[in-house]
C-alpha positions in Angstrom: 113.0 159.4 100.2 113.9 155.9 98.8 111.1 153.8 97.4 110.7 150.2 96.5 111.5 149.1 92.9 108.4 147.8 91.2 108.6 144.9 88.8 105.4 144.9 86.8 104.7 141.5 85.3 101.7 141.1 83.0 100.9 137.6 81.7 98.9 137.0 78.6 98.1 133.7 76.8 99.7 133.1 73.4 98.4 129.7 72.2 100.6 127.0 73.7 102.8 129.5 75.5 102.2 132.6 77.5 103.8 136.0 77.2 105.4 137.7 80.2 105.8 141.5 79.8 108.2 143.0 82.3 108.5 146.6 83.3 111.0 147.5 86.0 110.6 150.8 87.7 113.5 151.3 90.0 112.9 153.3 93.2 114.1 156.9 93.1 114.0 160.1 95.0 110.4 161.4 95.3 109.8 163.9 92.5 112.7 162.5 90.4 111.0 160.0 88.0 112.8 158.8 84.9 111.4 160.0 81.6 111.0 156.6 80.0 110.7 153.0 81.3 112.1 150.0 79.2 109.7 147.1 78.6 110.9 143.5 78.2 108.9 140.6 76.7 109.5 136.9 77.2 107.8 133.8 75.8 107.2 131.3 78.7 106.1 127.7 78.8 103.3 127.4 81.4 103.8 123.7 81.9 107.4 124.2 82.9 106.5 127.0 85.3 103.8 124.8 86.9 106.2 121.8 87.1 108.9 123.8 88.9 106.4 125.2 91.3 104.9 121.8 92.0 108.3 120.4 92.8 109.0 123.3 95.2 105.7 122.9 97.0 106.2 119.1 97.3 109.7 119.7 98.8 108.3 122.2 101.3 105.4 119.9 102.3 107.7 117.0 102.9 110.0 119.2 105.0 107.1 120.4 107.1 106.0 116.8 107.7 109.6 115.8 108.7 109.9 113.5 105.7 112.8 115.2 103.9 116.5 114.6 104.3 119.0 116.9 106.0 118.5 120.6 105.6 121.4 121.2 103.2 119.9 118.7 100.8 116.5 120.5 101.0 118.1 123.9 100.3 119.9 122.4 97.3 116.7 121.0 95.9 114.9 124.3 96.3 117.8 126.1 94.7 117.7 123.7 91.8 114.1 124.4 90.9 114.4 128.1 91.7 117.4 128.5 89.4 115.7 126.6 86.6 112.6 128.8 86.9 114.7 132.0 87.1 116.5 131.1 83.9 113.3 130.3 82.1 111.5 133.5 83.1 114.6 135.7 82.5 116.4 134.1 79.5 119.3 136.1 78.2 118.8 135.0 74.7 115.4 136.7 74.2 115.7 140.3 73.2 117.0 142.7 75.8 116.2 140.6 78.8 119.9 140.5 79.7 119.6 144.2 80.5 116.6 143.5 82.8 118.6 140.8 84.7 121.4 143.3 85.1 119.1 145.9 86.5 117.5 143.4 88.9 120.8 142.4 90.2 121.8 146.1 90.7 118.6 146.8 92.6 119.7 146.7 96.3 116.5 147.9 97.9 113.0 146.5 98.3 111.2 145.0 95.3 107.4 144.9 94.8 106.3 142.3 92.2 103.1 143.7 90.7 101.4 141.0 88.6 98.2 139.4 87.3 99.4 135.8 88.0 99.9 133.6 91.1 101.8 130.6 89.7 105.4 131.8 90.1 107.0 131.5 93.5 108.9 134.7 93.1 110.5 134.5 96.6 112.2 131.2 95.8 113.6 132.2 92.4 117.3 131.7 92.6 119.6 134.0 90.5 122.7 131.9 91.1 123.7 133.8 94.2 120.7 133.3 96.5 116.9 133.2 96.6 115.3 136.5 95.8 113.3 136.3 99.0 116.6 136.3 101.0 118.4 138.9 98.8 115.6 141.5 98.7 112.7 142.8 100.8 110.2 141.3 98.5 106.4 141.8 98.4 103.6 141.0 96.0 100.6 142.9 94.7 98.1 141.3 92.3 96.6 143.4 89.5 92.9 143.0 88.9 89.7 144.7 88.0 88.2 144.5 91.5 87.6 147.8 93.4 90.0 148.1 96.3 89.1 149.7 99.7 91.6 152.4 100.7 92.0 151.0 104.2 93.8 152.9 107.0 97.3 153.4 108.2 98.3 153.0 111.8 101.1 154.4 114.0 101.1 151.4 116.3 99.4 148.1 116.8 97.0 148.5 119.7 94.4 145.7 119.2 94.6 142.3 117.7 92.0 139.7 116.8 93.4 136.1 117.0 91.3 133.2 115.6 92.3 129.6 115.4 91.4 125.9 115.7 87.8 126.8 114.7 86.8 123.1 114.3 88.5 121.9 117.5 90.7 119.4 115.6 94.0 121.3 115.5 95.8 121.2 118.8 98.8 122.9 117.2 96.7 125.8 116.0 95.3 126.2 119.5 98.8 126.3 120.9 99.9 128.9 118.3 97.0 131.1 119.3 98.0 130.9 122.9 101.6 131.7 122.1 100.8 134.6 119.8 98.3 136.1 122.2 100.7 135.9 125.1 103.5 137.4 123.0 101.4 140.3 121.9 99.9 140.9 125.3 103.4 140.9 126.7 104.0 144.0 124.5 101.0 145.9 125.6 98.7 144.9 122.7 95.0 144.2 123.6 94.1 140.8 122.2 90.7 139.2 121.5 91.0 135.4 121.1 88.3 133.3 119.4 88.8 129.5 119.5 86.6 126.6 118.6 82.9 127.2 119.0 83.6 130.9 119.8 84.9 131.4 116.3 81.7 131.4 114.4 81.4 133.3 111.1 79.0 135.8 112.7 81.2 136.4 115.8 84.4 136.8 113.8 82.8 139.2 111.3 81.1 141.1 114.1 84.5 141.6 115.8 86.1 142.8 112.6 83.3 145.2 111.8 83.0 146.6 115.4 82.2 150.3 115.6 84.4 150.6 118.6 88.2 150.8 118.5 89.0 148.9 115.3 91.5 146.0 115.2 95.0 146.7 113.8 96.0 143.1 113.4 94.3 139.9 112.5 96.0 136.5 113.0 94.5 133.3 111.8 95.7 129.7 112.1 93.5 126.9 110.9 91.9 125.4 107.8 91.5 127.2 104.5 89.0 125.5 102.2 87.1 125.9 99.0 83.4 125.4 98.5 80.9 126.5 95.8 83.7 128.3 94.0 84.7 130.4 97.0 87.9 130.1 99.0 87.7 131.1 102.6 89.0 130.7 106.2 87.1 127.8 107.8 85.1 129.1 110.8 83.2 127.0 113.4 80.4 124.9 111.8 82.5 124.8 108.5 81.3 128.2 107.4 83.7 130.0 105.1 85.0 133.5 105.7 85.7 134.6 102.2 85.8 137.8 100.1 82.0 138.0 99.8 81.7 138.0 103.6 84.6 140.4 104.0 82.7 142.9 101.9 80.9 143.7 105.2 84.1 145.6 106.1 84.0 147.9 103.1 83.2 151.0 105.2 85.7 150.3 108.0 88.2 148.2 106.1 90.1 145.1 107.1 92.8 145.3 109.8 95.9 146.9 108.3 98.1 143.8 109.3 96.9 140.2 108.6 98.8 137.0 109.2 97.1 133.9 107.6 98.7 130.6 108.6 96.6 128.1 106.6 97.1 125.4 104.0 97.6 127.0 100.6 96.4 130.4 101.9 98.9 132.3 99.7 99.4 129.8 96.9 97.1 128.4 94.3 96.6 129.9 90.8 93.0 129.6 89.8 91.6 129.6 93.4 90.6 132.9 95.0 93.4 134.0 97.2 92.5 134.8 100.9 95.5 137.0 101.3 94.4 139.1 98.3 90.9 139.2 99.7 92.2 141.0 102.8 94.2 143.3 100.5 91.1 144.2 98.5 89.3 145.1 101.7 92.1 147.5 102.7 94.8 145.5 104.5 98.2 147.0 103.9 100.5 144.1 105.0 99.3 140.5 104.6 101.5 137.4 105.3 100.4 134.0 104.1 101.7 130.5 103.7 102.5 128.7 100.4 102.1 125.2 101.9 101.5 123.7 105.3 104.1 124.9 107.9 105.5 123.0 110.9 103.9 124.1 114.1 107.0 125.5 115.8 108.3 127.0 112.6 105.1 128.9 112.1 105.2 130.3 115.6 108.8 131.3 115.4 108.3 133.0 112.0 105.3 135.0 113.4 107.3 136.1 116.5 110.3 137.2 114.4 108.1 139.0 111.9 105.9 140.7 114.6 108.9 141.7 116.7 110.6 143.6 113.8 107.4 145.1 112.5 106.4 146.4 115.9 109.9 147.8 116.3 109.4 150.0 113.2 111.0 148.0 110.4 109.3 147.9 107.0 107.2 144.8 106.3 109.6 143.5 103.6 112.6 143.8 105.9 110.6 142.1 108.7 109.7 139.1 106.5 113.2 138.8 105.1 114.8 138.9 108.6 112.3 136.2 109.7 113.3 134.0 106.8 117.0 134.5 107.6 116.4 133.7 111.3 114.7 130.4 110.4 116.8 129.4 107.4 118.6 126.6 109.4 115.4 124.9 110.5 115.0 121.5 108.9 111.2 122.1 108.4 112.0 124.9 105.8 109.3 127.2 107.4 111.2 130.2 106.1 110.5 129.3 102.5 106.7 129.0 102.8 105.8 132.5 103.9 104.8 135.1 101.3 104.3 138.9 101.8 101.5 140.6 100.1 101.8 144.4 100.1 104.4 147.1 99.6 107.6 145.8 101.2 108.7 149.4 102.1 105.5 150.0 104.1 105.4 149.7 107.8 103.2 150.7 110.8 105.2 153.8 111.7 102.9 156.1 109.7 100.6 158.8 110.9 97.1 157.4 111.0 95.5 160.6 109.7 97.7 161.6 106.8 99.6 158.4 105.9 102.9 160.5 105.8 106.0 159.2 107.6 106.4 160.5 111.1 109.2 162.9 111.8 112.4 161.2 113.2 112.0 160.3 116.9 113.8 163.0 119.0 116.8 161.9 120.9 116.5 160.5 124.5 117.3 163.8 126.1 115.8 162.5 129.3 118.6 159.9 129.5 122.1 161.1 130.5 124.0 158.3 128.8 123.9 156.8 125.3 122.2 153.4 124.8 123.9 150.4 123.2 122.1 148.9 120.2 120.4 146.2 122.3 119.2 148.8 124.8 118.0 151.0 122.0 115.9 148.2 120.6 114.5 147.5 124.1 113.5 151.2 124.6 111.9 151.4 121.2 109.5 148.7 122.2 109.0 150.2 125.6 108.2 153.7 124.3 106.0 152.3 121.5 103.9 150.4 124.1 103.7 153.5 126.4 103.0 156.1 123.7 99.3 156.4 124.4 99.9 156.8 128.2 102.3 159.7 127.8 105.0 158.3 130.0 107.2 155.3 130.7 106.4 153.6 134.0 108.2 150.7 135.7 105.5 148.4 134.5 106.3 149.5 130.9 109.9 148.7 131.5 109.1 145.3 133.0 107.0 144.5 130.0 109.9 145.4 127.7 112.4 143.3 129.7 110.0 140.3 129.6 110.2 140.7 125.8 113.9 139.7 126.0 114.2 136.1 125.0 116.7 135.1 127.7 114.8 136.8 130.5 111.4 135.4 129.4 112.9 131.9 129.2 114.3 132.0 132.7 111.0 133.1 134.2 108.9 130.7 132.1 111.2 127.8 133.2 110.7 128.9 136.8 106.9 129.3 136.9 105.6 127.5 133.8 103.9 128.6 130.6 100.4 129.0 132.1 101.7 131.3 134.9 103.8 133.2 132.4 100.7 133.9 130.3 98.9 135.0 133.5 101.7 137.4 134.3 101.4 138.9 130.8 97.7 139.3 131.3 98.2 141.0 134.7 100.7 143.4 133.2 98.4 144.1 130.3 95.4 144.8 132.6 97.5 147.2 134.7 98.8 149.1 131.7 95.4 149.2 129.9 93.9 150.8 133.0 96.7 153.2 133.7 96.7 156.5 131.8 100.1 157.6 133.1 103.3 156.8 134.9 103.9 155.4 138.4 105.2 158.3 140.3 106.3 160.4 137.4 105.9 164.1 137.5 105.0 164.8 133.9 102.5 163.8 131.4 102.3 163.8 127.6 105.3 165.6 126.1 103.3 166.7 123.1 105.8 169.2 121.9 106.1 168.1 118.3 102.8 169.4 117.2 102.5 166.5 114.8 99.5 164.9 116.5 101.6 161.8 117.3 102.2 160.8 120.9 105.6 159.8 122.2 106.2 158.4 125.7 109.2 160.7 126.6 108.4 161.2 130.3 110.1 158.7 132.6 108.6 157.8 136.0 110.7 158.3 139.1 111.5 154.6 139.3 112.6 154.4 135.6 114.8 157.5 136.1 116.5 155.8 139.1 116.9 152.6 137.0 118.8 154.6 134.2 120.9 156.5 136.8 122.0 153.2 138.3 122.6 151.6 134.9 124.7 154.6 133.9 126.8 154.2 137.0 127.3 150.5 136.3 128.4 151.3 132.7 130.8 154.0 133.9 132.3 151.7 136.5 133.1 149.3 133.7 134.7 152.1 131.6 131.9 151.9 129.1 130.2 154.9 127.4 126.9 153.1 126.6 124.2 151.4 128.7 123.3 147.8 127.7 120.2 145.8 128.3 122.1 143.8 131.0 122.9 147.1 132.8 119.2 148.1 132.7 118.1 144.7 134.0 120.6 144.7 136.9 119.7 148.3 137.8 115.9 147.4 137.6 116.5 144.7 140.2 118.9 146.9 142.3 116.4 149.7 142.7 113.6 147.3 143.6 111.5 147.5 140.4 109.1 150.0 141.8 105.5 148.8 141.6 106.5 146.1 139.1 108.0 144.0 141.9 104.6 143.6 143.4 103.2 142.3 140.1 106.0 139.8 139.9 105.4 138.7 143.5 101.7 138.2 142.7 102.7 135.6 140.1 105.3 134.0 142.3 108.3 135.5 140.5 111.2 136.9 142.7 112.5 140.1 141.2 116.0 138.6 141.1 114.7 136.0 138.6 115.2 138.7 135.9 119.0 138.2 136.3 121.1 135.3 135.0 121.9 132.7 137.7 125.2 133.7 139.1 125.1 131.4 142.2 124.2 134.3 144.5 120.8 135.4 145.7 120.3 139.0 144.6 117.1 139.0 146.7 119.2 139.1 149.8 120.0 142.8 149.2 119.2 145.2 152.0 115.5 145.2 152.6 115.3 148.9 153.5 116.9 149.9 150.1 114.2 147.9 148.3 111.4 149.4 150.4 112.7 152.9 149.7 112.7 152.3 146.0 109.1 151.0 146.1 107.9 154.4 147.1 108.7 156.1 143.8 109.7 159.4 145.5 111.0 161.9 143.0 114.3 163.7 143.3 112.5 167.0 143.2 110.4 166.0 146.3 113.4 165.6 148.5 117.1 165.4 147.9 117.8 162.8 150.6 114.6 161.0 151.7 114.5 159.5 155.1 113.4 156.0 154.2 112.6 155.1 157.8 110.1 158.0 158.0 108.6 157.4 154.6 108.0 153.6 154.8 105.8 151.8 157.2 102.3 150.2 157.6 100.9 152.8 159.9 98.2 155.1 158.5 99.3 158.4 157.1 98.6 161.3 159.4 96.2 163.8 157.7 95.1 165.8 160.7 96.7 168.9 159.3 95.0 168.6 155.8 91.7 170.3 154.9 88.7 168.1 154.2 89.0 168.6 150.5 92.7 167.8 150.5 92.0 164.6 152.5 89.4 163.6 149.9 92.0 164.1 147.1 94.7 162.0 148.9 92.2 159.2 149.6 91.0 159.2 146.0 94.6 159.1 144.8 95.1 156.1 147.1 92.1 154.3 145.6 93.4 155.0 142.1 96.8 153.7 143.0 95.5 150.5 144.7 93.3 149.6 141.6 96.5 149.6 139.5 98.7 147.8 142.1 101.0 150.8 142.7 102.0 153.4 145.3 100.7 156.9 145.0 102.9 158.9 142.6 102.9 162.5 141.7 101.0 161.7 138.5 98.3 159.9 140.3 98.0 162.6 142.9 97.5 165.3 140.2 95.0 163.0 138.5 93.0 162.9 141.7 92.9 166.7 141.8 91.4 166.6 138.3 89.0 163.8 138.9 87.5 165.5 142.0 87.1 168.7 140.0 89.4 170.8 142.2 88.2 174.4 142.0 91.6 175.7 143.1 93.3 173.8 140.2 90.6 174.9 137.8 91.0 178.6 138.6 94.8 178.4 138.3 94.7 176.6 134.9 92.0 178.9 133.5 94.3 181.9 134.0 96.3 180.5 131.1 93.3 181.1 128.8 91.7 178.6 126.4 94.7 176.2 126.5 94.4 176.0 130.3 90.6 175.4 130.1 91.0 172.6 127.6 93.8 171.0 129.7 91.6 171.1 132.8 88.7 169.6 130.9 90.9 166.8 129.7 92.4 166.2 133.1 89.0 166.2 134.9 87.5 163.9 132.3 90.3 161.2 132.3 88.5 159.0 134.9 85.0 159.4 133.5 83.7 155.8 133.2 82.2 154.3 130.1 78.7 152.8 130.3 80.1 149.3 130.3 82.1 150.2 133.4 79.0 150.4 135.6 77.0 147.5 136.9 73.3 147.3 135.9 72.4 148.1 139.6 74.4 151.4 139.5 72.8 152.3 136.1 69.5 151.8 137.9 70.6 154.0 140.8 71.6 156.9 138.4 68.4 156.6 136.4 66.2 156.8 139.6 68.3 159.8 140.8 67.7 161.5 137.5 63.9 160.8 137.7 63.9 162.2 141.3 65.7 165.3 140.1 63.4 165.8 137.0 60.3 165.5 139.3 61.6 168.4 141.3 62.1 166.4 144.4 65.5 167.9 144.9 66.5 171.5 145.3 69.1 171.5 142.5 68.5 171.4 138.7 71.4 168.9 138.4 71.6 165.4 139.8 73.3 166.0 143.1 74.9 163.8 145.8 71.7 163.6 147.8 69.7 162.2 144.9 72.3 159.6 144.2 72.7 158.6 147.8 69.0 158.3 148.3 68.6 156.1 145.2 71.5 154.0 146.4 70.3 153.5 149.9 66.6 152.9 149.0 67.7 149.8 147.1 67.3 147.2 149.9 69.4 144.6 148.1 72.3 146.8 147.2 75.7 146.0 148.5 76.1 149.7 149.3 73.3 149.5 151.8 74.8 146.4 153.3 78.1 148.2 153.7 76.4 150.9 155.8 75.0 148.2 158.0 78.4 146.7 158.5 79.7 150.1 159.5 77.0 150.3 162.2 74.8 152.8 160.4 71.0 152.4 160.1 70.3 152.9 156.4 66.7 154.0 157.1 67.7 156.7 159.6 70.4 157.9 157.1 67.7 158.1 154.3 65.5 160.3 156.6 68.5 162.5 157.5 69.3 163.0 153.8 65.7 163.7 153.0 65.7 166.5 155.6 68.9 167.9 154.2 67.5 168.3 150.7 
């Protein structure tokens, strides 16, 4: 396995000059280490280093403020100081440094600069060909004597804490928070946002130290300040979140990924470095800014970086790609960002072992190959759906909304606020949905690695890919593109996703480019049929006229227990804004504790028993899911049972119903009245039935 080359740089004072001792360890195959490493020593003038760095920072600051000239002139100026500094740090006239330069040029992979100094802008050194930060996946790691928390690895980003505009004086920071939160939520990531007076030191630390599901990502945009010898992120009330405060996280560790967009957050020599403070507390990948960055440039860099990191690219490659994407911007935002951490590290690691996951198995459930753009789309979709065990139409919609052109069309149609609301609706639906919409399978779980992969496609998604394959074949192509998937998604009606779009005022056809025709005029019966999410295994040729309609489903021929299961499935589906699919129906069997299902599964031994326990417990609520009044009802039912006022040792239906109806102010009691039932007479009847 290829590893990053490590350039160790140790700086020691030597009177008027300083000594730079280099040690380049080139990445090799694991288990194949070279027997001896060559060391190189260079005498360096610290004043010249500081002068070059100051000129670079001044140029970047002017560019961010819109005060510099045309972009080519800025790049030329940065290259001038970068070349001068490169030649000074790696002079070919001193000893064997020429060999070091040759080895650096020959190193094509990632490079980790491990050093005890913060003065040199390593990313902007220019070797005569290009800036090192654009030639290599470059990361930094500072050497020191402080103990470092081991931290944790993650297989995906599930939760993010976003903090910004803590003093209420940075409208641009507030806007960045909104954009980042909407972007992450649009990819299925749960976001907690703290702005202004909500972002107190205590509240932010409390969130970071939460004993519940820990945060995987921390994004900050705001002031970074120094006070009483401590550098920290400025919280509300001008309190500083610095390394001393971050020590509170020593047992849990800081979020593995941190993005600090603040003035001088990654620069400075003698000042404590906030990025390194997060690294000391266990963060694996930290991105900071060298100088102030223009608002739009900062947001675009974050989006590029996050997009590639979440798609599985190493951190160094994600940062370098973001720099390249922003290189033509006149504000020079690309040049201000610095990566701290191993550039070869990413988030596609097993959280328990830290070892790389096995290669993702091929998409055997797809009958046609995917073009590169469609592969990228489906990587995002599957990563988002991994914890739910299957890809539903809502997962696919979320992925399509991550495509820049589609998102722009919809946002232009409904506005940024409505777009954010749509992202939140999708996130709420997915966070409350343990499975697919109408799919017939659950977690594939066949690898035995302990990592989940969303390989089961719902009925709607299967139809989308069948239609997309037909479109590609009709054009004589052997691969499906994102455009094929989008057109097919609209053609089959979008499943339950169409309803989510309608709730936010978005016609399904808005996903498509404007061709002058109204795709929404397609045959209504075809769209209604696709909304039902009926599997091919249920019926080969469904009669849409018989399946669709507003009349109540006839259940006269179902047993009482079967009726209860179907009604529970309907309730589950309605809460998620979808029709009843086979997954939801099976979930209802488990939730109601079907004895028939239990006996059948228990015949498969311990594995079947564990599977039934998992299935039957999937809908067990958390304490926070119950209102205080319902908690009170359950407590009174337990007291009634403990006092022996019921015939069963367990809390039964009768005890709960009595406690519920005896509460004269409960909405449940009021519901009985609206149904024409006298609650007092019902209480007496239940009392006699005990």
